[in-house]
C-alpha positions as CSV (number, residue, x, y, z in Angstrom):
1,M,108.9,82.5,-28.2
2,G,110.0,85.1,-31.0
3,L,109.3,88.8,-31.2
4,I,106.4,88.6,-33.2
5,A,105.0,85.7,-31.1
6,A,105.4,88.1,-28.3
7,L,103.8,91.0,-29.6
8,P,100.2,90.5,-28.3
9,H,101.7,89.9,-24.7
10,I,104.0,92.9,-24.6
11,D,100.9,95.0,-23.2
12,E,99.4,92.8,-20.7
13,H,100.7,94.6,-17.6
14,A,101.0,98.3,-18.1
15,K,103.5,98.8,-15.3
16,S,106.0,96.1,-16.4
17,V,109.0,96.0,-18.5
18,F,108.7,92.8,-20.7
19,V,112.3,91.8,-21.9
20,M,112.9,90.2,-25.4
21,H,116.5,89.1,-26.7
22,E,116.1,87.2,-30.2
23,K,118.7,86.4,-32.8
24,S,116.7,86.7,-36.1
25,E,116.3,87.8,-39.9
26,K,112.7,89.0,-40.1
27,L,110.2,91.6,-41.0
28,I,107.4,92.5,-38.3
29,P,104.5,94.1,-40.0
30,F,103.1,97.4,-38.8
31,H,102.2,97.2,-35.2
32,K,102.4,99.3,-32.2
33,H,102.5,98.9,-28.4
34,T,101.5,101.0,-25.4
35,K,105.0,100.9,-23.9
36,G,108.3,102.7,-25.2
37,Q,110.7,100.4,-26.8
38,L,114.1,100.3,-26.2
39,S,115.9,98.1,-28.6
40,Y,120.0,97.8,-28.9
41,V,121.2,96.2,-32.2
42,E,124.2,93.8,-31.9
43,G,126.0,92.8,-34.9
44,G,123.7,93.5,-37.7
45,I,121.2,96.0,-39.1
46,A,117.7,96.7,-38.4
47,Y,115.2,99.2,-40.2
48,I,112.4,101.0,-38.9
49,T,109.7,102.5,-41.2
50,I,107.0,105.0,-39.8
51,D,105.1,107.2,-42.1
52,N,107.1,106.9,-45.3
53,R,110.2,107.3,-43.6
54,T,113.0,104.4,-43.1
55,Y,115.0,104.7,-40.2
56,V,118.5,102.8,-40.5
57,V,120.2,101.2,-37.3
58,P,123.6,99.7,-37.5
59,A,125.4,97.3,-35.2
60,R,126.0,98.9,-31.7
61,H,123.3,101.4,-31.9
62,F,120.3,101.7,-30.2
63,F,116.7,102.9,-31.3
64,W,113.6,104.4,-28.9
65,I,110.3,104.1,-30.2
66,P,107.5,106.1,-28.4
67,Q,103.9,104.1,-26.8
68,G,101.6,104.3,-29.6
69,M,103.8,104.7,-32.4
70,E,102.7,102.6,-35.5
71,H,106.0,101.0,-37.1
72,I,107.4,98.5,-39.1
73,L,110.6,96.7,-37.9
74,E,112.8,94.7,-40.3
75,V,116.1,92.7,-38.9
76,G,118.1,92.6,-42.1
77,H,120.9,90.5,-41.0
78,S,121.1,87.0,-39.8
79,A,123.6,87.3,-37.3
80,T,121.9,90.2,-36.0
81,V,120.7,90.0,-32.2
82,L,118.4,92.2,-31.2
83,H,118.1,93.4,-27.1
84,S,114.6,94.8,-26.4
85,L,113.0,96.3,-23.4
86,Y,109.2,97.8,-23.9
87,F,108.9,100.0,-21.0
88,Y,105.9,101.3,-18.7
89,A,104.9,104.7,-20.1
90,H,103.5,106.7,-17.1
91,D,106.4,108.3,-16.5
92,D,107.3,109.4,-20.4
93,G,105.8,113.1,-19.6
94,S,109.2,113.5,-17.2
95,D,111.5,114.3,-20.6
96,P,111.0,114.7,-24.3
97,F,113.6,112.1,-25.2
98,Y,110.5,109.5,-24.5
99,G,108.2,111.3,-26.9
100,R,110.5,111.1,-30.1
101,L,111.7,108.0,-32.3
102,G,115.2,108.2,-32.3
103,I,118.4,106.2,-33.2
104,Y,121.5,106.9,-31.0
105,P,125.3,105.2,-30.8
106,A,125.4,102.9,-27.6
107,S,127.8,103.7,-24.9
108,E,129.6,100.6,-23.5
109,L,127.9,101.4,-20.2
110,L,124.2,100.7,-22.0
111,I,125.4,98.0,-23.9
112,Q,126.5,96.2,-20.6
113,M,123.4,97.4,-18.8
114,I,121.0,95.9,-21.4
115,K,122.9,92.6,-21.4
116,Y,122.6,92.0,-18.0
117,T,118.9,92.3,-18.4
118,E,119.1,88.5,-20.6
119,I,118.6,87.1,-16.9
120,W,114.9,88.1,-17.4
121,D,114.2,87.2,-21.1
122,E,110.7,86.7,-22.4
123,K,109.5,87.6,-18.8
124,H,107.3,90.8,-17.4
125,I,109.6,92.5,-14.4
126,T,107.4,94.4,-12.1
127,A,108.0,96.7,-9.0
128,E,107.6,93.2,-6.9
129,D,110.3,91.4,-8.6
130,E,114.0,91.4,-7.3
131,N,116.1,94.2,-8.8
132,F,113.5,96.1,-10.3
133,E,115.3,99.2,-9.7
134,F,117.9,98.3,-12.1
135,L,115.5,98.9,-14.9
136,I,114.0,102.2,-13.4
137,A,117.8,103.2,-13.6
138,L,118.3,101.8,-16.9
139,K,115.3,103.7,-18.2
140,K,116.1,107.2,-16.6
141,I,119.8,106.9,-18.2
142,L,118.8,107.2,-21.3
143,P,117.9,110.9,-21.9
144,K,121.0,111.7,-19.8
145,T,123.7,110.0,-22.1
146,H,122.0,110.3,-25.1
147,K,121.1,113.7,-26.5
148,Q,121.3,114.1,-30.0
149,P,119.5,111.4,-32.4
150,L,121.5,110.3,-35.8
151,P,120.2,111.3,-39.0
152,I,120.0,108.1,-40.9
153,I,116.7,108.5,-42.2
154,L,115.7,107.8,-45.7
155,P,112.2,109.2,-47.2
156,A,110.2,107.4,-49.1
157,T,107.8,108.6,-51.9
158,H,104.7,107.3,-54.0
159,N,105.6,110.1,-56.9
160,K,106.3,108.0,-60.0
161,Q,108.7,110.5,-61.6
162,M,110.2,110.7,-58.0
163,M,110.6,106.7,-57.9
164,R,111.9,106.6,-61.0
165,I,114.8,109.2,-59.9
166,V,115.6,107.7,-56.5
167,S,115.8,104.1,-58.2
168,Y,118.5,105.3,-60.4
169,L,120.5,106.6,-58.0
170,E,120.2,103.5,-55.9
171,W,121.2,101.3,-58.7
172,N,124.0,103.6,-59.7
173,I,124.9,104.6,-56.2
174,G,128.8,104.5,-57.4
175,E,128.7,107.3,-60.2
176,K,129.7,110.7,-59.4
177,H,126.0,112.2,-59.5
178,T,125.7,115.9,-59.4
179,L,122.2,117.7,-59.4
180,A,123.1,119.1,-62.8
181,N,123.6,115.8,-64.6
182,V,120.7,113.6,-62.8
183,S,118.3,116.9,-63.8
184,T,119.1,116.5,-67.2
185,R,119.0,112.7,-67.3
186,F,115.2,113.4,-66.2
187,G,114.6,116.2,-68.7
188,L,114.3,118.7,-65.6
189,S,115.9,122.0,-64.8
190,E,118.2,122.0,-61.7
191,R,115.6,124.2,-60.0
192,S,112.6,122.0,-60.5
193,M,114.8,118.7,-59.4
194,S,115.6,120.6,-56.1
195,R,112.0,121.7,-55.8
196,L,110.6,118.2,-56.3
197,F,112.8,116.9,-53.6
198,K,111.8,119.2,-51.0
199,A,108.0,119.2,-52.1
200,D,108.0,115.3,-52.1
201,M,110.3,114.2,-49.7
202,D,111.0,117.1,-47.5
203,I,114.9,116.6,-48.3
204,S,117.3,118.0,-50.4
205,F,118.8,116.4,-53.4
206,L,122.1,116.3,-51.9
207,Q,121.2,115.3,-48.4
208,Y,119.4,112.6,-49.9
209,L,122.2,111.3,-52.1
210,K,124.3,111.7,-49.0
211,T,122.3,109.6,-46.9
212,L,121.6,106.8,-49.7
213,R,125.4,106.5,-49.7
214,I,125.7,105.9,-46.2
215,I,123.5,103.6,-45.8
216,K,124.6,101.4,-48.5
217,A,128.0,101.5,-47.2
218,I,126.8,100.6,-43.9
219,E,125.2,97.5,-45.6
220,L,128.4,96.7,-47.2
221,L,130.7,97.2,-44.3
222,L,128.2,94.6,-42.8
223,N,127.3,92.2,-45.4
224,T,130.6,91.9,-47.2
225,D,134.2,91.8,-46.8
226,K,135.3,94.5,-49.2
227,S,138.2,96.8,-48.0
228,I,136.7,100.2,-46.9
229,S,138.4,101.9,-50.0
230,E,136.5,99.5,-52.0
231,I,133.2,100.4,-50.1
232,A,133.9,104.1,-50.5
233,D,134.5,103.6,-54.3
234,D,131.4,101.7,-54.6
235,V,129.4,104.2,-52.9
236,G,130.7,107.4,-54.9
237,Y,133.6,108.5,-53.2
238,S,136.7,109.2,-54.8
239,S,138.6,109.9,-51.3
240,V,138.6,107.6,-48.4
241,S,139.1,110.4,-46.0
242,A,135.9,112.4,-47.4
243,F,133.9,109.0,-47.0
244,S,135.0,108.3,-43.4
245,D,134.1,112.2,-42.5
246,T,130.5,111.7,-44.1
247,F,130.2,108.4,-42.4
248,H,131.1,110.2,-39.1
249,E,128.9,112.7,-39.8
250,F,125.9,110.5,-40.1
251,T,127.1,107.3,-37.3
252,R,129.2,109.3,-34.9
253,S,131.5,106.4,-35.5
254,R,134.2,105.5,-38.3
255,P,133.8,103.0,-41.2
256,S,136.3,100.8,-39.1
257,D,134.6,101.0,-36.1
258,L,131.5,99.5,-37.3
259,R,133.6,96.6,-39.1
260,K,135.6,95.8,-36.3
261,S,132.6,95.5,-34.0
262,S,130.9,93.7,-36.9
263,K,133.5,90.9,-37.1
264,A,134.0,90.9,-33.2
265,F,130.4,89.9,-32.8
266,K,130.6,87.2,-35.5
267,N,133.2,85.8,-33.9
268,T,132.2,85.7,-30.4
269,S,128.4,84.1,-31.9
270,T,130.2,81.4,-33.8
């Protein structure tokens, strides 16, 4: 049973934890569930879309989606294994962590705990089952060990002028863009361009560009064998150190760390 087939079954038992581990590359359309979702992304990349914002989850990171939050989930790499636990929600008021969507780097402890749950794959686990306390402990450590979510969020737009601008940035991400030259290209003043980004997507031009570059870099690191210096150049950085520092700002890891973990996973899964 794949994740799409499992969706109707997730909420069958309100007090259970439903466990699902799946290797996949797919798009799961808008859906929601009455349980909180913890998913660890192993070996690839996933995208979550909520309210016209796309959250990017690279390998060795996990995400938490609160109960009742409608979302699209896309697993964007054929080698990705998505380890998911859908938790009872009766105690979610105990910490603000459980009420907000967040992406976090996964600690080694959490990775090993999640992998242990493979023994319950495609099952509802309740208080009557042996070692249910293990799942209770796993949920409780999340807010203790993962305080600050990552800012890898790309807002979408339905404004036709903005769609042309962001499409241009995406298709020409390797160029040395500035607010001045992009504004001139689209016949706008710098002030008008800044206001447009802020009003339409609630983000500055510079932050949007930095986010887009890092997302493209993550995809290149996972999907190609290009060197880190080549990738830095491809996404518009003239300095590898500047690229690495910005990458760390967004992911709390270095490009080389993501590349190593991706290669290690591919080697173990083949």
